[in-house]
C-alpha positions as semicolon CSV with decimal commas, in nm:
position;residue;x (nm);y (nm);z (nm)
1;M;0,000;0,000;0,000
2;R;0,278;0,243;0,091
3;Y;0,458;0,169;-0,240
4;S;0,139;0,237;-0,439
5;F;0,088;0,563;-0,253
6;M;0,443;0,678;-0,327
7;V;0,406;0,596;-0,698
8;L;0,082;0,796;-0,713
9;L;0,242;1,086;-0,526
10;L;0,536;1,090;-0,768
11;F;0,298;1,083;-1,064
12;L;0,095;1,377;-0,932
13;T;0,409;1,574;-0,846
14;C;0,540;1,540;-1,201
15;F;0,214;1,663;-1,346
16;A;0,187;1,953;-1,103
17;H;0,443;2,134;-1,317
18;A;0,338;2,004;-1,661
19;Q;0,083;2,191;-1,868
20;F;-0,061;2,265;-2,209
21;A;0,050;2,578;-2,394
22;I;-0,033;2,755;-2,719
23;V;0,236;2,886;-2,953
24;A;0,212;3,266;-2,976
25;D;0,498;3,429;-3,169
26;K;0,491;3,763;-3,352
27;D;0,670;3,596;-3,644
28;G;0,393;3,339;-3,684
29;F;0,617;3,046;-3,589
30;T;0,902;2,955;-3,360
31;N;1,183;2,700;-3,359
32;I;1,227;2,392;-3,145
33;R;1,586;2,336;-3,033
34;S;1,779;2,030;-2,918
35;K;1,897;2,200;-2,598
36;P;1,819;2,523;-2,412
37;G;1,981;2,819;-2,587
38;I;1,941;3,030;-2,900
39;S;2,260;2,886;-3,047
40;R;2,150;2,524;-3,011
41;Q;2,055;2,308;-3,308
42;I;1,709;2,365;-3,457
43;T;1,527;2,030;-3,463
44;G;1,175;2,140;-3,552
45;K;0,928;2,422;-3,596
46;V;0,583;2,498;-3,454
47;L;0,330;2,748;-3,586
48;N;0,114;3,001;-3,405
49;N;-0,183;2,832;-3,234
50;D;-0,013;2,493;-3,236
51;I;-0,078;2,307;-2,909
52;I;0,227;2,184;-2,719
53;Y;0,281;2,021;-2,380
54;C;0,536;2,173;-2,141
55;Y;0,738;1,992;-1,876
56;E;1,014;2,134;-1,658
57;S;1,184;2,462;-1,744
58;E;1,556;2,532;-1,763
59;G;1,589;2,905;-1,719
60;E;1,382;3,069;-1,993
61;W;1,350;2,747;-2,191
62;C;1,077;2,487;-2,160
63;Y;1,112;2,119;-2,247
64;V;0,808;2,023;-2,457
65;D;0,623;1,759;-2,650
66;Y;0,486;1,871;-2,986
67;Y;0,337;1,712;-3,295
68;S;0,526;1,690;-3,622
69;E;0,375;1,498;-3,914
70;G;0,138;1,323;-3,676
71;E;0,409;1,203;-3,438
72;I;0,504;1,335;-3,095
73;Q;0,851;1,492;-3,088
74;T;1,044;1,660;-2,807
75;G;1,268;1,961;-2,774
76;Y;1,308;2,303;-2,617
77;I;1,115;2,623;-2,683
78;H;1,167;2,972;-2,539
79;Q;0,894;3,057;-2,289
80;S;0,838;3,400;-2,443
81;R;0,702;3,223;-2,753
82;I;0,418;3,040;-2,579
83;R;0,115;3,108;-2,363
84;K;0,051;2,856;-2,088
85;I;-0,309;2,750;-2,050
86;D;-0,302;2,726;-1,671
87;Q;-0,243;3,102;-1,647
88;L;-0,602;3,162;-1,762
89;P;-0,906;3,189;-1,529
90;Q;-1,086;2,863;-1,453
91;L;-1,453;2,774;-1,478
92;Q;-1,609;2,670;-1,151
93;A;-1,715;2,307;-1,115
94;V;-2,059;2,245;-0,966
95;K;-2,202;1,932;-0,811
96;P;-2,272;1,644;-1,050
97;A;-2,609;1,682;-1,222
98;A;-2,635;1,302;-1,221
99;A;-2,416;1,004;-1,131
100;D;-2,210;1,035;-1,451
101;K;-2,271;1,398;-1,551
102;Y;-2,059;1,694;-1,442
103;I;-2,118;2,063;-1,503
104;F;-1,882;2,362;-1,505
105;R;-2,004;2,723;-1,523
106;H;-1,873;3,076;-1,567
107;D;-2,110;3,367;-1,637
108;S;-2,295;3,271;-1,959
109;I;-2,075;2,966;-2,030
110;Q;-2,165;2,613;-1,924
111;V;-1,981;2,288;-1,997
112;S;-2,151;1,950;-1,946
113;L;-1,938;1,637;-1,934
114;T;-2,091;1,288;-1,937
115;T;-1,908;0,960;-1,876
116;G;-2,023;0,598;-1,865
117;K;-1,937;0,232;-1,886
118;F;-1,734;0,122;-2,188
119;I;-1,952;-0,053;-2,445
120;P;-1,761;-0,214;-2,733
121;E;-1,882;-0,113;-3,079
122;N;-1,802;-0,466;-3,195
123;P;-1,945;-0,733;-2,960
124;S;-1,644;-0,958;-3,025
125;Q;-1,424;-0,697;-2,859
126;A;-1,589;-0,768;-2,526
127;T;-1,405;-1,099;-2,498
128;E;-1,064;-0,954;-2,582
129;N;-0,833;-0,894;-2,289
130;Y;-0,559;-0,693;-2,458
131;Y;-0,634;-0,368;-2,639
132;K;-0,392;-0,161;-2,844
133;S;-0,645;-0,009;-3,083
134;I;-1,015;-0,005;-3,160
135;N;-1,127;-0,010;-3,521
136;R;-0,760;0,040;-3,612
137;K;-0,756;0,372;-3,426
138;P;-0,525;0,445;-3,131
139;I;-0,668;0,445;-2,780
140;W;-0,552;0,615;-2,461
141;G;-0,613;0,554;-2,093
142;T;-0,525;0,184;-2,068
143;D;-0,202;-0,010;-2,085
144;G;-0,355;-0,292;-2,287
145;N;-0,641;-0,371;-2,050
146;V;-1,000;-0,366;-2,168
147;P;-1,130;-0,012;-2,099
148;R;-1,378;0,023;-1,814
149;R;-1,519;0,370;-1,877
150;Q;-1,541;0,619;-2,163
151;Y;-1,670;0,964;-2,252
152;K;-2,035;0,965;-2,352
153;G;-2,083;1,332;-2,429
154;L;-1,935;1,680;-2,408
155;E;-2,145;1,992;-2,462
156;V;-2,072;2,363;-2,440
157;K;-2,344;2,623;-2,392
158;W;-2,211;2,961;-2,504
159;K;-2,442;3,259;-2,445
160;M;-2,750;3,037;-2,470
161;Q;-2,625;2,861;-2,783
162;Q;-2,560;2,488;-2,740
163;T;-2,262;2,324;-2,909
164;A;-2,212;1,948;-2,911
165;V;-1,857;1,824;-2,956
166;P;-1,821;1,589;-3,258
167;D;-1,817;1,222;-3,162
168;S;-1,478;1,190;-3,331
169;S;-1,324;1,419;-3,069
170;L;-1,422;1,173;-2,793
171;K;-1,307;0,858;-2,972
172;G;-1,018;0,663;-2,820
173;L;-1,032;0,844;-2,487
174;F;-1,087;0,606;-2,196
175;E;-1,086;0,605;-1,816
176;P;-1,206;0,968;-1,793
177;D;-1,161;1,139;-1,456
178;P;-1,396;1,440;-1,425
179;E;-1,235;1,533;-1,093
180;R;-0,908;1,595;-1,278
181;T;-1,077;1,799;-1,548
182;V;-1,004;2,173;-1,556
183;I;-1,164;2,430;-1,786
184;Y;-0,995;2,760;-1,870
185;Y;-1,147;3,069;-2,027
186;D;-0,956;3,331;-2,227
187;A;-1,206;3,620;-2,218
188;P;-1,023;3,864;-2,455
189;Q;-0,993;3,594;-2,723
190;Q;-1,326;3,429;-2,630
191;R;-1,150;3,094;-2,618
192;L;-1,238;2,799;-2,401
193;F;-0,995;2,516;-2,321
194;I;-1,109;2,192;-2,159
195;T;-0,824;1,982;-2,021
196;A;-0,821;1,643;-1,850
197;T;-0,569;1,401;-1,701
198;N;-0,692;1,043;-1,741
199;S;-0,547;0,699;-1,666
200;D;-0,621;0,341;-1,559
201;G;-0,313;0,368;-1,336
202;A;-0,061;0,307;-1,613
203;G;-0,188;0,433;-1,949
204;S;-0,183;0,803;-1,861
205;Y;-0,264;1,076;-2,112
206;E;-0,353;1,444;-2,125
207;V;-0,628;1,574;-2,354
208;L;-0,729;1,928;-2,450
209;W;-1,040;2,043;-2,638
210;W;-1,034;2,395;-2,785
211;F;-1,338;2,615;-2,855
212;D;-1,355;2,963;-3,010
213;K;-1,675;3,155;-2,932
214;G;-1,844;2,829;-2,844
215;V;-1,744;2,656;-3,168
216;F;-1,527;2,344;-3,145
217;Q;-1,186;2,388;-3,309
218;R;-0,962;2,090;-3,233
219;R;-0,843;1,824;-2,991
220;A;-0,489;1,744;-2,878
221;V;-0,370;1,432;-2,693
222;F;-0,029;1,381;-2,537
223;H;0,073;1,051;-2,380
224;G;0,364;0,823;-2,296
225;F;0,448;0,981;-1,959
């Protein structure tokens, strides 16, 4: 029991300093470098509004995960070229509306998140005991075990207008943890960011959904921690 507690504590400590960020550079892009420092080798490039995931900082440089050609890469980016999501105001969570439904509110904005038991789309999957993909699509939240729970719905009400997130943006995301879901609101840009840390204890991942003026824009998933 003590060993399990220490592993969980270490996991939470690592994530206390990790966070999503958005690239924001006056040049429209910025370089990823192999090591901290402007003279270090350029190993990649990210564009404005690209979503990255930041770990520990070394001075003014942040070690990050980013996507390049559909694959997660790593490197260093100068902190002046990004805007960290956790610096934005948060929506307040309210008591669950039902056993598997959670609501977050801020002024005229409301987010409803629904979870439920995993139901295989293909009945034959129910007898499998090792999952790496579903319908040839990657999954997150398990380390090969059959998923137990999944997202059932995500809705945003923006100034009385209801927006349902496309089903495709919920696919492959398992073991949701509403209590580790945080929603940030960028009032000047009218942007809403929904973030969650989910895991079955081993298959941890971070997911972000991005909305502009209540309209869904994109999803980003980082994993392999």
